[in-house]
N, C-alpha and C positions, 0 to 999 in steps of 0.2 A: 699692227700684226704683225708686222714682221722685227719687233722686236719688243715687244710685251705678252707674258704670256695669257693674259685676262684682258680682253676688250668689252667694255659694256658700253653699246650702241642703246642712248635714253634719248626720249622724246614722248611725246602725247601720242596716245594711238592714233593710229589712221594716217598718222604722220610718212608713212612709207619703209619703216626700219627693218621690217621682215622681208618686204622685196628685197631695197638696197642689198642685206644680207644674203639673198640668195642670187640675186644678179653675180656681187663680188665672190660669193663662193659655191658655185653653183652644184659641186658634185658632195660637198659637208652636208653632214648627216644633222637633222634638223627634229629636237625635241620642242613641242609647244604645250608649255604649260596650261595653257586654255584647255587644251584636252582632258577632260577629267578622268580617265584612266592613269597619264602620266603624273598629274598634280596630286592624286592620291598616292599613288607611288612616292612622289619626291617627298611628299608632306609624311610620310608614313616612317621610309627606313634613308634618309638621304643619303648616309654613307653606302648601302647598298645599291639606292639609284645610280650616283656617281661612278661607283665601282663596272655599273654595268655600261657603262656609255663609252663608244669609241675616245681613243684618244685627244682626236681633234673633235670638237663638236660645237654647233650651235644650239643655246638653249634659249627658245623665246620667253616673254615676259616672266623673268626672274623674280621680279617681285612678288610673285604670288608662292612663290618658296622660297623665302629667306633664308632658311634651315640649311640651304643647298651651299652657302657661301664658306661657312667655315669648313666644310669637306671640301669645296671647292682648293681652297687657301691649302689643307693639307696636300690634295693631290699636285698641284704644281710646285708646293715647297719638295716634293720629291722628283719633279720633272719639271724643269723650267724652260721649257723648249716652247718659244715664242708663235703665240699665236693658238694655242691649245684651245682656250675657250671663249666665243665671242657670243657674247651674253645681250640682250635685248632687254629693254624694258620700260614701260608706259609710267615710269614713279620715279623719281631722283633717290637711289638706291640710298646713297648718303644722308637723307633728312627722315627714312621710316626709323619708327620707333619699335620695330622688331629687329631690326638690322644689329647686329651685334659687331661683325663684322665687315671693315672696308677695306680689305686685302691692299694695304697701302702697302706702296711699292711692287706689288703683283699687277694691279687692274689699274686702266687708262680707261677714264670716261669721255666717249665724243657722245657730242649734242646734237640729235636730229630735231632740228624744229620744223613745221609747216614751210611751204615754197615762199622763199621770197619773189619778189616781182623779175628780177633778172633772170631767176631760176625760171619760171615760169613762161618768159620770152626767150628762152634759152640760148639768155646773153652773160659770158664770164662775169659779172659782177665784180666789175673795179673801181667803184665809184669811191669807198672807204678807202681803198689802196691810197688813190689818188687826191683825197683829202689828207691823209695823214701825212704823204709827202711832199705835200705842197705841190702838187699836179693842176691843181685846178685854179686857171688864169682866165681873165675876163675874155668873152667870144660873143660875137654874134652869130647866132646859128641860123642854118634856112629851114629847118625843118620848126613845126609849129607846137605851141603847147597843147598837151592832151586837153581836148573837150572836156567839158564839165561833166556831161553825162560819161565819158571814160573814165576819168578819175574816178568821180563816187561809184562807178561800176567796178572797179578794181578795188576801192576800200571794202564793198558788203561781199567781195566775192571770197578775199582771205586766201590761206592757200592751202590748204589741207588738199590733197590730189582728187580724191573721189566726186565731190561736189562739183569741181569745175569741169566734170564733163556734163553737168543737169543743167536744167534750165533754173532760172533764178528761184524761179517758186519751188521746183523740187531741190534744191539745193538748201534754202532755210529749212524745209522739211529732213533732211538729211541734217543739219547742224542741230536740229530737235529731240531728233533720234541720236543721235550722239552722244548727248549730254545727258539724256535720259538715261542708255546704258551704264555709261561711265557712275551715274548715281546709285544705279540699281548695284553693280558691279563690284567698281574700281576704289570707291570712298569707304566701304567696310575693310577692303583686305592694306589699306597702305595708314589705315588711323583706329583710334580708337572711340571714335564719335559712334554714337548709340542711334541717332537718327538720320540717315544719309540724306535724307529729301531735304533738309535743312540748308544741308550745302548745297543742293538743286537751287533751293530758294536763294540763297545768299550771293551764288554765280549771276545770278539774272539781274541782283537788285546793284552789283558789281559794275553788270554792262551797262547798266542806266547811268553809272557814275563814270563810268569808263573815262582814265584822263585824269582823273580830280584827283587831290590830297587824300589818301587813306583816312577816314575817321571812323575808329572802330566803336566807337559810342554811337554815334550817328545811326550806323548802320544795327549796331544792338538795341536800337531804340525802335525804328521802323521794323525791323523782324520781332521783337518781342523776346530777345534773347540777352544771355549776359554780355558781357563786354569780354569777357576771356573767352566764352564759347565762339564768340566771332572771330577773335585771332586766331583760336585753334583751326576755326573750319576756313580760315585762310590760308593758314600752312599748309594745310590739305589739299587745297587747291593749288598750290604753287608745288607740292609735290606730284600733282598730278599733271603738271605743263599747260594749266589750263590758265592762270593768270602769272602777273610779274610784278613783281613790286621793285619801283626804281629808289634805291635809297638817294637822301640828300647830297647833294656834295658841299665840301666844305673844305676851306684852306688848310685849317688846323684838325686834325683828327679828332680831336677833343673838345672841340667847338664845333656845334651844330647850329647852323642857320635856321633851320626849322627842324621838328623833331618828327615832322608825317612824311613818310614816303607818298610816291604818286602809286597809283595801281593800275596796271593796263593789262586786258586779257590778250592774252599771247596773239590768239587770232583774229584779225579785225573783223572778217567776216562772221565768226559766229559770237563776235561782239554786237556787229549789226542785228544780225538774227535774234538775239535773245532781247537787246533793247528795242526789239521792232522799227527797225530803221531800214527806208530800203532808199537805192541810188536817187529815185523821184524827189527825196527830204533834202537836198543839198541844198536847196534857200529856203525849204519853209523851217528847218530846223538847225541852222549856221552853226549855234554854238555846240549841240552835241554831235553834228558831223563833223566839226573841227577837232572836238578831243579823239573823236575815230579817225580821222586823217592821223592824229600826233602820234597814236598807239600804231598806227599803221608803218608811220615811219621808223619809229624805233623799233619796229620789228625786222626792218631790211639793214637796220645797221647792225644788228645783237645778229642775224645770220649771215651777214656777210663777213662780221668779223670773225668768224668761225674758221673760214679758209684763207681770212688777210691777218689777222694778228688776234691770235687768242687770248694775248695778256693785256687789253684794252680792257676798260673798264667802264659802265654807264652810269649815270646819276642825273637828276633835274636840279636846278637851282631855283631857290627862294628866298629872299630875305622880308626882313619885317615891315620894310615899305613897300612889297606886293611887285619888285623885281623880280623876274622871272627870265629863266631859259629852260627851253621844253625839253633840252638832251645835253649833257657833260660829257664827254669823253675825256681818260687819262690813261695815259701810257706812261708809269713812272708818275715823275712831274709835271709831266708835258700834258698841256691842255687844250682842249678843242671846246667849241658851243656851238649849237645848233637850235635854231629858231625856226619852227615851221607857221606857213602862213597860206592859209585857201586860195588867198587873193591872186589876181593876173597880173599885177604891179606890187614889187616890193617896198616902194618907197625909198627914201635917197638914205636913210639911216637903218643902220643895225638895232636902233632900239635902247632902251635904258637897261633891261638884263644882259647883254651881251657886252655892254661897255662898262659895267659894274663888274662881270664875270671877268673881263680882260683887266681891269685897273688891280684886282685882288689879285690874279695872277702874276702881273708883272711881267718879267722874263721869260715865265712858264708857259705863258699864253703863245699857243702857235697859230689858231687860225680861229673864227668866225664865219658862218654862213646861215644866211636866211634860205629858208627853202621854200619857193612861192611856184604857181601854176603859170608859170611864163615859160620862153624859149629863150632868153639869151642870159650869161654868164654876165653879170655887172658888177664893177665897184660899188660899193659903198663909202661913205661920207667917213668911214674909221679904219682905221689903219688896220690890215689883217683883216678884213671882211669883205666878203661877195653876195651877193642874192644870187643864187645858184636853182634854176629850174627842177622840179620836183621828177620830170620824167628822169634826169642824169640818174637817178638811183636806179634803175631800171636799163636805161638805154648806154651808158656809158662801157 
């Protein structure tokens, strides 16, 4: 806001964008395009609507009237003072088919995801910083690992602020109503799909397959849709910040080890509700809870990157022999690997996936960790490899 004319605060609905904007700029005039009279005026006469606004204004849910963006561009080209427009959006503006103006050089997009565990616990969230800078060192910790019920409860709670104030049953009801309202209202706003309900059905099926390789043909077969339709609907869910596709890491940009990305729901609580998983099923549905834990960990890293090092990129790794790494982090050519285990004991070795990743990277490999549900940071048999408690993600 101090050096850019237009800032867009983007993220899923109910992640706290409007609240944050009002807290940061309490005196600023706010126009919400969820309010029908404002939306009608903005859609009918974008130029007249922008001309009627104060010089400095917050426009809420800008994706509902993308025709405002070319007019905002003209406005800031005549007055380049920083901080003039604060936009909030519940869809990725740069991916919307109806958006013809990116405001390149005039707008910075800042993403606000559902709360990370460090934010929920009011901790500074320094885990990613310490990992990237080599400050994770072996140590025996006096505190104990989170109990299985505590860890499982964190997974199924997720990070949307509102349901965190409710009982688990009421939180699940909130998640269901949340998806229903997005399917009824937002899907048609941000896409050309004809039947929004199909996007809702797809989201439920993706939740059941959360953390697995994206298989458009399999999803299409189960839903009775064309493969191209499924791919289009997944793109819609990405635009609405509901799912995240984790692309495969490759040493050579021209060669992919596996073509399919992994697909994760962005919020583990929403994924648990749609997949009908409860904290009590940690042991009886171990594989599915393991995938949920993987998505949960990915979200912690992606969220912490926002205030740690925005240029890092995230991938997954899998080769033709089935060796996998749940999360690969890159900053330029420098590479880190993360494996996730639900067990209370990490074992002595980092495993074949991390070893293979380290070998492929050579001197570019910085470090690897195995996250586990224990209490101590332990050295593993391989050089640059550590076993690290999951609790460090939010308590460090």
